[in-house]
C-alpha positions in Angstrom: -31.2 -100.4 164.2 -28.2 -101.8 162.4 -29.1 -104.2 159.6 -27.3 -107.5 159.0 -25.9 -105.9 155.8 -23.6 -103.4 157.6 -21.0 -106.0 158.9 -20.7 -107.5 155.4 -20.3 -104.2 153.8 -17.7 -103.1 156.3 -15.6 -106.2 155.8 -15.9 -105.7 152.0 -14.6 -102.1 152.2 -11.8 -103.1 154.5 -10.8 -105.9 152.1 -10.8 -103.5 149.2 -8.5 -101.1 151.1 -6.3 -104.1 152.0 -6.5 -103.0 155.7 -6.4 -105.5 158.6 -8.7 -105.2 161.6 -5.7 -104.2 163.7 -4.7 -101.5 161.2 -8.3 -100.2 161.0 -8.5 -100.1 164.8 -5.3 -98.0 165.0 -6.6 -95.6 162.3 -9.8 -95.2 164.2 -8.2 -95.1 167.7 -10.3 -98.0 169.0 -9.4 -101.6 170.0 -9.2 -104.4 167.5 -11.8 -106.2 169.6 -14.2 -103.4 169.0 -13.7 -103.6 165.2 -14.1 -107.4 165.4 -17.4 -107.0 167.4 -18.8 -104.6 164.8 -17.9 -106.9 161.9 -19.5 -109.9 163.6 -22.6 -107.8 164.5 -21.9 -108.3 168.3 -21.7 -104.5 168.6 -23.5 -101.7 166.8 -21.3 -98.7 165.8 -22.3 -95.1 166.6 -22.9 -92.7 163.8 -19.5 -91.1 164.5 -17.9 -94.5 164.4 -19.3 -95.3 161.0 -18.0 -91.9 159.6 -14.6 -92.5 161.3 -14.3 -95.9 159.7 -15.3 -94.5 156.3 -12.7 -91.8 156.6 -10.0 -94.3 157.5 -10.9 -96.5 154.5 -11.3 -93.6 152.1 -14.8 -94.6 151.2 -16.4 -92.4 148.5 -19.1 -90.0 149.8 -22.0 -91.8 148.0 -21.0 -95.1 149.6 -20.6 -93.5 153.0 -24.2 -92.6 152.9 -25.0 -96.2 152.0 -23.0 -97.5 155.0 -24.7 -95.0 157.3 -28.2 -96.2 156.1 -27.3 -99.8 156.6 -26.1 -99.0 160.1 -29.4 -97.4 160.9 -28.6 -93.7 160.4 -29.6 -90.9 158.0 -27.3 -90.0 155.2 -24.7 -87.3 155.8 -23.7 -86.0 152.4 -25.7 -84.1 149.9 -25.8 -84.5 146.1 -26.3 -80.9 144.9 -27.0 -79.4 141.5 -24.4 -77.0 140.2 -27.2 -74.4 139.8 -27.7 -74.2 143.6 -26.5 -71.0 145.3 -23.9 -72.7 147.5 -22.2 -74.1 144.4 -21.7 -70.7 142.7 -18.0 -70.4 143.3 -17.3 -73.9 142.1 -19.5 -73.3 139.1 -17.4 -70.2 138.2 -14.2 -72.2 138.7 -15.4 -74.9 136.2 -16.2 -72.3 133.6 -12.8 -70.8 134.1 -11.1 -74.1 133.6 -13.1 -74.8 130.4 -12.4 -71.4 128.9 -8.7 -71.6 129.7 -8.5 -74.9 127.7 -9.9 -73.3 124.5 -9.3 -73.7 121.6 -8.7 -77.4 122.6 -11.5 -79.5 124.0 -12.5 -79.8 127.6 -15.7 -81.2 129.2 -17.1 -81.5 132.7 -18.7 -85.0 133.2 -20.5 -86.5 136.2 -19.8 -89.9 137.8 -21.5 -91.8 135.0 -19.7 -89.8 132.2 -22.7 -87.7 131.3 -21.5 -84.4 129.8 -22.5 -81.5 132.0 -20.9 -78.8 130.0 -18.3 -78.3 127.3 -16.1 -75.6 126.0 -16.0 -74.3 122.4 -13.2 -76.7 121.4 -15.2 -79.8 122.6 -18.3 -78.5 120.8 -16.3 -78.1 117.6 -15.0 -81.6 117.8 -18.4 -83.2 118.5 -20.0 -81.3 115.7 -17.3 -82.5 113.3 -17.5 -86.1 114.5 -21.3 -86.2 114.3 -21.6 -84.2 111.0 -23.8 -81.5 112.4 -23.5 -77.7 112.2 -25.0 -76.8 115.6 -24.6 -78.4 119.1 -28.4 -78.6 119.5 -28.4 -81.0 116.5 -26.1 -83.5 118.3 -27.7 -87.0 118.9 -28.5 -88.1 122.5 -25.6 -90.5 122.4 -23.2 -87.6 122.3 -24.3 -86.6 125.8 -22.4 -89.4 127.4 -18.6 -89.9 126.8 -18.6 -93.6 127.2 -21.7 -94.4 125.2 -20.4 -92.1 122.5 -17.2 -94.1 122.4 -18.7 -97.6 122.5 -22.1 -97.4 120.9 -22.5 -98.2 117.2 -24.4 -95.0 117.0 -21.5 -93.0 118.4 -18.1 -92.1 117.0 -16.2 -95.3 117.2 -16.2 -95.8 113.4 -14.0 -92.6 113.2 -11.5 -93.8 115.8 -8.6 -95.4 114.0 -7.3 -97.2 117.1 -10.7 -98.1 118.6 -9.8 -101.8 118.9 -6.8 -100.8 121.0 -8.4 -98.2 123.3 -11.8 -99.9 123.9 -10.3 -102.7 126.0 -8.1 -100.2 127.8 -11.1 -98.1 128.9 -13.2 -101.1 129.8 -10.4 -102.4 132.1 -10.2 -99.0 133.8 -13.9 -98.8 134.3 -14.2 -102.4 135.5 -11.4 -101.8 138.0 -13.1 -98.6 139.3 -16.4 -100.5 139.6 -14.7 -103.2 141.7 -12.6 -100.8 143.8 -14.8 -97.8 144.5 -18.4 -98.6 143.8 -21.2 -100.6 145.2 -23.6 -102.3 142.8 -25.7 -99.7 141.0 -25.7 -97.3 138.1 -22.0 -97.4 137.5 -21.8 -101.2 137.3 -24.9 -101.0 135.0 -23.0 -98.6 132.7 -20.1 -101.0 132.4 -22.3 -103.9 131.6 -24.1 -101.9 128.9 -20.8 -100.9 127.3 -19.7 -104.5 127.3 -23.0 -105.6 125.6 -22.7 -103.3 122.5 -22.3 -105.1 119.2 -18.7 -105.2 118.1 -17.2 -104.9 121.6 -14.8 -107.9 121.9 -15.9 -110.4 124.5 -12.3 -111.2 125.4 -11.4 -107.6 126.3 -10.2 -108.7 129.7 -7.5 -110.8 128.1 -6.5 -108.1 125.6 -2.8 -107.3 125.5 -1.8 -103.9 124.2 0.4 -103.6 121.1 3.7 -101.9 121.5 2.9 -98.2 121.6 5.4 -95.9 120.0 4.2 -92.9 121.9 4.8 -92.4 125.7 1.1 -92.0 126.3 -2.0 -93.7 124.9 -3.7 -91.5 122.4 -7.2 -91.4 120.8 -6.6 -91.3 117.0 -9.4 -90.0 114.7 -9.6 -90.5 111.0 -12.4 -88.6 109.3 -12.9 -86.7 106.1 -9.2 -86.8 105.4 -8.3 -85.4 108.8 -6.0 -87.4 111.1 -6.5 -86.0 114.6 -4.8 -87.4 117.7 -5.3 -86.5 121.4 -4.2 -87.4 124.8 -6.1 -86.4 127.9 -5.8 -85.3 131.5 -8.4 -85.7 134.2 -8.9 -83.2 137.0 -11.0 -83.6 140.1 -11.8 -81.3 143.0 -9.3 -81.8 145.9 -11.5 -81.5 148.9 -15.1 -82.3 148.0 -17.8 -82.7 150.7 -20.6 -83.1 148.2 -21.3 -86.2 146.2 -21.8 -84.3 142.9 -18.4 -82.6 143.3 -16.6 -85.7 144.4 -17.7 -87.6 141.3 -17.2 -84.8 138.9 -14.3 -84.9 136.4 -12.9 -82.2 134.2 -11.5 -84.0 131.0 -9.1 -81.9 129.0 -7.8 -83.0 125.6 -4.4 -81.9 124.2 -3.1 -82.3 120.6 -0.7 -85.1 120.0 0.3 -83.9 116.5 0.5 -80.7 114.4 -2.6 -81.6 112.4 -4.7 -81.6 115.5 -3.2 -78.4 116.7 -4.1 -76.7 113.4 -7.6 -78.1 113.3 -8.5 -76.3 116.6 -6.3 -73.2 116.1 -7.9 -72.4 112.7 -11.0 -70.3 112.9 
């Protein structure tokens, strides 16, 4: 049976999408009265109706499972490991993207920014930043992009413009938590990043300085080397698995000649 939570969650997702009851009814090819009855718990939606509503509101797959459960149904979408046989072609595609980005860094990260794999350029950069010779000597904090950036045990002391980029990333993460996630591990991650010593408590009110470059860069100053990067984020276009939908391929490109030489030199 549908729980009392489902109508509340449906109204919340509809509000996030800025879609009226009438617009949702048109997208789902049902009457506005039917949507109204579902939101007031006067009617219980079928499994197909829940999925249709989720599709209309572009609800992430993980949250679609949550809505199905609160409506009294079993989850629909799997969360598979990349090592599973049905993921083999995607696994090969990820390796291809990483290798094509060499010698410059690229990493595959999951929905919580845990590094799942990295190319040679990314390993070279991490070893340089953490003063180790081999990737197996990297500290645990290096395994998560955001903890590495914000933790005092990470790389932030080597980021020349950390005070500028930290509020920028926190605002992006906070917006993502509000717009696309229910309460859970993602929101916990954001709260943990906010709580680290040295993170300004007024980051929400931070106003960026006038940037000279057309894109925000991460600038590193370490051992006399001044490295500067900008990044691109790629996602899979038609995922039907939670793991694949939340996965990101982060690629880093040199923003100056010194950075280009650092990675091009053997």
